[in-house]
PADODO-676679 format. One record per residue (C-alpha): y negated, z negated, x negated; residue number from 1. Coordinates in nm, 3 decimals. Each point is the difference from the previous one (the first is absolute). Layout:
! residues N
      c2      c3      c1   k
       Y       Z       X NUM
...
END
This chain:
! residues 348
      c2      c3      c1   k
 -14.192 -15.240 -15.838   1
   0.226   0.305  -0.006   2
  -0.071   0.052  -0.371   3
   0.095  -0.361  -0.067   4
   0.332   0.041   0.183   5
   0.075   0.323  -0.185   6
  -0.073  -0.172  -0.332   7
   0.233  -0.285   0.095   8
   0.273   0.249   0.084   9
  -0.044   0.185  -0.329  10
   0.024  -0.332  -0.186  11
   0.309  -0.117   0.190  12
   0.346  -0.007  -0.153  13
   0.179   0.333  -0.024  14
   0.244  -0.100   0.273  15
  -0.267  -0.114   0.246  16
  -0.212   0.306  -0.075  17
   0.294   0.233   0.063  18
   0.100  -0.168   0.327  19
  -0.357  -0.003   0.135  20
  -0.089   0.358  -0.094  21
   0.328   0.127   0.147  22
  -0.070  -0.191   0.322  23
  -0.348   0.153   0.017  24
   0.138   0.348  -0.059  25
   0.264  -0.052   0.269  26
  -0.274  -0.092   0.244  27
  -0.204   0.300  -0.109  28
   0.277   0.260  -0.002  29
   0.258  -0.136   0.240  30
   0.364   0.101   0.012  31
   0.128   0.324   0.151  32
   0.380   0.033   0.019  33
   0.141   0.350  -0.018  34
   0.066   0.156   0.339  35
   0.326  -0.055   0.183  36
   0.063   0.376   0.009  37
   0.012   0.015  -0.380  38
   0.250  -0.288  -0.015  39
   0.209   0.179   0.264  40
   0.013   0.308  -0.225  41
   0.124  -0.219  -0.286  42
   0.266  -0.150   0.229  43
   0.104   0.345   0.118  44
   0.032   0.117  -0.361  45
   0.208  -0.309  -0.074  46
   0.242   0.057   0.287  47
   0.071   0.357  -0.109  48
   0.012  -0.078  -0.375  49
   0.131   0.160  -0.223  50
  -0.056   0.299   0.228  51
  -0.377   0.066  -0.034  52
  -0.173   0.005   0.337  53
  -0.367   0.011  -0.098  54
  -0.215  -0.013  -0.313  55
   0.023  -0.380  -0.001  56
   0.373   0.029  -0.073  57
  -0.091   0.040  -0.368  58
  -0.186  -0.334  -0.001  59
   0.309  -0.195  -0.099  60
  -0.145  -0.351  -0.028  61
  -0.134  -0.036   0.357  62
   0.287   0.206   0.149  63
   0.273  -0.211  -0.164  64
  -0.196  -0.319   0.067  65
  -0.008   0.086   0.371  66
   0.372   0.083  -0.005  67
   0.098  -0.323  -0.177  68
  -0.214  -0.213   0.234  69
   0.150   0.175   0.305  70
  -0.332   0.142   0.119  71
  -0.189  -0.322   0.076  72
  -0.272  -0.043   0.260  73
  -0.330   0.160  -0.104  74
  -0.167  -0.342  -0.033  75
   0.269  -0.115  -0.244  76
  -0.052   0.320  -0.202  77
  -0.371  -0.079  -0.023  78
   0.073  -0.361  -0.101  79
   0.238   0.110  -0.275  80
  -0.262   0.235  -0.141  81
  -0.261  -0.274   0.029  82
   0.219  -0.214  -0.228  83
   0.040   0.293  -0.241  84
  -0.377   0.047   0.007  85
  -0.046  -0.366  -0.097  86
   0.230   0.062  -0.299  87
  -0.210   0.308  -0.085  88
  -0.321  -0.208  -0.013  89
   0.175  -0.273  -0.199  90
   0.103   0.255  -0.265  91
  -0.352   0.144  -0.019  92
  -0.178  -0.335  -0.033  93
   0.244  -0.153  -0.249  94
  -0.016   0.316  -0.213  95
  -0.381  -0.006   0.002  96
  -0.001  -0.370  -0.087  97
   0.227   0.068  -0.297  98
  -0.204   0.295  -0.129  99
  -0.360  -0.090   0.086 100
   0.009  -0.377  -0.065 101
  -0.362  -0.128   0.021 102
  -0.114   0.316   0.180 103
   0.258  -0.046   0.276 104
  -0.241  -0.026   0.294 105
  -0.197   0.307  -0.102 106
   0.317   0.206  -0.038 107
   0.140  -0.119   0.332 108
  -0.319   0.124   0.170 109
   0.018   0.328  -0.193 110
   0.357   0.060   0.116 111
  -0.082  -0.103   0.358 112
  -0.283   0.254  -0.003 113
   0.256   0.282   0.013 114
   0.186   0.091   0.322 115
   0.346  -0.006  -0.162 116
  -0.031  -0.379   0.028 117
  -0.075   0.018   0.373 118
   0.209   0.289   0.139 119
   0.326  -0.204  -0.001 120
  -0.165  -0.210   0.275 121
  -0.140   0.304   0.181 122
   0.346   0.160   0.003 123
   0.216  -0.313   0.028 124
   0.363   0.112   0.017 125
  -0.063   0.337  -0.166 126
   0.165   0.112  -0.324 127
  -0.338   0.028  -0.174 128
   0.046  -0.367  -0.088 129
   0.295   0.108  -0.217 130
  -0.192   0.290  -0.154 131
  -0.300  -0.216  -0.087 132
   0.222  -0.296  -0.086 133
   0.188   0.217  -0.248 134
  -0.332   0.104  -0.152 135
  -0.100  -0.365  -0.037 136
   0.332  -0.100  -0.158 137
  -0.015   0.287  -0.251 138
  -0.375   0.007  -0.058 139
  -0.077  -0.367  -0.054 140
   0.289  -0.083  -0.233 141
   0.054   0.094  -0.362 142
   0.380   0.018   0.002 143
   0.197   0.322   0.036 144
   0.252  -0.147   0.244 145
  -0.278  -0.053   0.255 146
  -0.091   0.369  -0.014 147
   0.353   0.082   0.116 148
  -0.012  -0.268   0.271 149
  -0.336   0.128   0.123 150
   0.119   0.361  -0.003 151
   0.313  -0.098   0.194 152
  -0.209  -0.169   0.270 153
  -0.241   0.291   0.032 154
   0.266   0.272  -0.002 155
   0.223  -0.182   0.248 156
  -0.299  -0.010   0.235 157
  -0.122   0.359  -0.030 158
   0.141   0.226  -0.275 159
  -0.240   0.288   0.071 160
  -0.299  -0.231  -0.025 161
   0.137  -0.131  -0.329 162
  -0.006   0.355  -0.141 163
  -0.373   0.027   0.081 164
  -0.057  -0.340  -0.163 165
   0.185   0.127  -0.309 166
  -0.245   0.290  -0.026 167
  -0.292  -0.246   0.014 168
   0.148  -0.226  -0.268 169
   0.075   0.303  -0.220 170
  -0.366   0.102   0.026 171
  -0.105  -0.358  -0.081 172
   0.222   0.002  -0.309 173
  -0.151   0.330  -0.115 174
  -0.346  -0.152   0.027 175
   0.058  -0.350  -0.135 176
   0.258   0.104  -0.262 177
   0.142  -0.351   0.017 178
   0.373  -0.025  -0.085 179
   0.057  -0.236   0.294 180
  -0.150   0.244   0.249 181
   0.215   0.279  -0.146 182
   0.310  -0.217   0.039 183
  -0.077  -0.083   0.364 184
  -0.066   0.368   0.073 185
   0.333   0.108  -0.153 186
   0.200  -0.262   0.191 187
  -0.173   0.063   0.334 188
   0.023   0.379  -0.029 189
   0.364   0.004  -0.116 190
   0.123  -0.245   0.263 191
  -0.199   0.143   0.291 192
   0.105   0.361  -0.061 193
   0.362  -0.104  -0.060 194
   0.003  -0.204   0.322 195
  -0.161   0.283   0.195 196
   0.266   0.249  -0.114 197
   0.296  -0.237   0.048 198
  -0.110  -0.095   0.351 199
  -0.013   0.367   0.098 200
   0.343   0.061  -0.153 201
   0.180  -0.298   0.153 202
  -0.185  -0.039   0.330 203
  -0.092   0.361   0.067 204
  -0.296   0.113   0.211 205
  -0.136  -0.199   0.292 206
   0.009   0.152   0.347 207
  -0.377  -0.005   0.039 208
  -0.073   0.132  -0.350 209
  -0.141  -0.193  -0.293 210
  -0.335  -0.147  -0.094 211
  -0.109   0.309  -0.195 212
   0.056   0.232   0.298 213
  -0.185  -0.238   0.230 214
  -0.296  -0.030  -0.239 215
  -0.036   0.375  -0.055 216
   0.038   0.065   0.371 217
  -0.291  -0.233   0.076 218
  -0.215   0.087  -0.302 219
  -0.253   0.237   0.160 220
  -0.076  -0.222   0.299 221
  -0.017  -0.315  -0.211 222
  -0.244   0.150  -0.251 223
  -0.224   0.136   0.276 224
  -0.004  -0.335   0.179 225
  -0.070  -0.180  -0.328 226
  -0.328   0.189  -0.032 227
  -0.148  -0.208   0.281 228
   0.122  -0.324  -0.158 229
  -0.066   0.095  -0.360 230
  -0.224  -0.289  -0.104 231
   0.207  -0.260   0.187 232
   0.331   0.117  -0.146 233
  -0.140   0.011  -0.353 234
  -0.149  -0.349   0.039 235
   0.321  -0.138   0.152 236
   0.219   0.085  -0.301 237
  -0.176  -0.258  -0.222 238
  -0.237  -0.192   0.231 239
  -0.193  -0.263  -0.202 240
   0.198   0.118  -0.301 241
  -0.233   0.300  -0.026 242
  -0.256  -0.248  -0.137 243
   0.241  -0.105  -0.277 244
   0.096   0.359  -0.079 245
  -0.367   0.100  -0.007 246
  -0.085  -0.274  -0.249 247
   0.294   0.102  -0.221 248
  -0.105   0.365   0.014 249
  -0.363  -0.088  -0.077 250
   0.090  -0.190  -0.315 251
  -0.011   0.197  -0.322 252
   0.360  -0.084  -0.090 253
   0.147   0.005   0.351 254
   0.355   0.147  -0.011 255
  -0.048   0.159   0.342 256
  -0.245   0.246  -0.158 257
   0.303   0.182  -0.140 258
   0.074   0.293   0.233 259
   0.374  -0.071   0.014 260
  -0.054  -0.369   0.081 261
  -0.252   0.097   0.267 262
   0.251   0.250   0.141 263
   0.279  -0.261   0.008 264
  -0.192  -0.293   0.142 265
  -0.255   0.165   0.230 266
   0.035   0.375   0.061 267
   0.369   0.032   0.094 268
   0.006  -0.304   0.234 269
  -0.318   0.116   0.178 270
   0.129   0.358   0.037 271
   0.329  -0.128   0.145 272
  -0.188  -0.209   0.257 273
  -0.204   0.305   0.099 274
   0.298   0.234   0.030 275
   0.285  -0.212   0.144 276
   0.009  -0.135   0.356 277
   0.057  -0.359  -0.115 278
  -0.360  -0.002  -0.130 279
  -0.099  -0.322  -0.177 280
   0.343  -0.151  -0.048 281
   0.145   0.296  -0.192 282
  -0.280   0.006  -0.259 283
   0.011  -0.377  -0.038 284
   0.379  -0.014  -0.037 285
   0.032   0.293  -0.242 286
  -0.298  -0.110  -0.209 287
   0.095  -0.367  -0.025 288
   0.203   0.023  -0.322 289
  -0.250   0.196  -0.215 290
  -0.282  -0.222   0.128 291
   0.191  -0.319  -0.080 292
   0.090   0.130  -0.346 293
  -0.369   0.076  -0.063 294
  -0.109  -0.345   0.121 295
   0.268  -0.166  -0.214 296
  -0.122   0.198  -0.303 297
  -0.354  -0.125   0.062 298
   0.121  -0.356   0.063 299
   0.198  -0.011  -0.325 300
  -0.290   0.139  -0.204 301
  -0.270  -0.217   0.167 302
  -0.216   0.312   0.016 303
  -0.068  -0.020   0.374 304
  -0.142  -0.352  -0.033 305
  -0.260   0.136  -0.245 306
  -0.091   0.276   0.247 307
  -0.026  -0.237   0.296 308
  -0.207  -0.263  -0.181 309
  -0.273   0.259  -0.049 310
  -0.002   0.110   0.364 311
   0.161  -0.240   0.247 312
   0.078  -0.372   0.038 313
   0.292  -0.176   0.167 314
  -0.231  -0.081   0.292 315
  -0.081   0.369   0.043 316
   0.370   0.084  -0.002 317
   0.070  -0.265   0.261 318
  -0.271   0.120   0.239 319
   0.103   0.364  -0.045 320
   0.362  -0.088   0.068 321
  -0.071  -0.201   0.315 322
  -0.280   0.207   0.153 323
   0.112   0.358  -0.067 324
   0.223   0.124   0.283 325
   0.353   0.109  -0.073 326
   0.041   0.350   0.142 327
   0.350   0.136   0.059 328
   0.010   0.348   0.154 329
   0.315   0.050   0.208 330
   0.202   0.313   0.074 331
  -0.209   0.102   0.301 332
  -0.328  -0.045  -0.188 333
  -0.076  -0.335   0.163 334
  -0.058  -0.333  -0.171 335
   0.309  -0.219  -0.032 336
  -0.093  -0.310   0.197 337
   0.111  -0.353  -0.094 338
   0.237  -0.179   0.239 339
   0.036   0.308   0.224 340
   0.380   0.019  -0.018 341
   0.030  -0.375   0.066 342
  -0.230   0.031   0.300 343
   0.206   0.291   0.135 344
   0.322  -0.196  -0.053 345
  -0.095  -0.338   0.142 346
  -0.305   0.044   0.224 347
  -0.031   0.348   0.150 348
END
């Protein structure tokens, strides 16, 4: 009976399929708004702007958004980001529909296999939506203007993170040797470094230091604590997507076999998650753009379909997507639990 229902779903219209699978994933993963403390830090940075108060002062998009909206209630902040998240999913699905055509359902499940599609709901209200959203805008389009739009979104959210992403895309370009990847790398690297320097010149240094100082100050303790969570952190960066990456790597012509592509898509994001307190979310956010560019390359060339047909069916993808747990390791080494912030806000 279950197999029959799954077959019906996979044969449904693209719209119905998308709505149903997103509803199932929402039930599976839940929604976890970002903590009220983090929003308070954004509001504090907004009130003191342009005088930098903390490292979030350099995250111009959320800081100026808070200032313009006159520091709304936390619930309204979450609702606004929920609407932005809906726009994010709309861009992803319409882009896949345009590029994948008859293979739309398979590619939707492939994209949903990776945590970058889920973390905007696990960190609702956080600037990672802008970082990953920028990666989606730049990575799924074939027009140069969208690379600039995507870079603007990502840099206005977290300029330091954008520099790390630039390094990943540069490594991807070295491995793939595709002109488009080289172009994206040049734009991202130029804009992120320029923004980083200009922000330091015009805003100065924050009172509590910057992200780099915080990261290096925590490095030893974070790495030692990561040893006890090693397998969970590594799994969490790609979740079900490890299956897709494994199949690509196993194929004779898989682009991920190139050492620079492997470095860009897998190694750097995993190492960042193991060495920075933010754990899963930092590797997912930084690695989103090179991963999306790789998936888009495979989608345009139809090469992944050939790999999957030999190893896995749409039914297999569906069961793997629904039954494999999404693991998000939080700053204290605990699992990020669905609905927890809503429960704390409205029930406890």
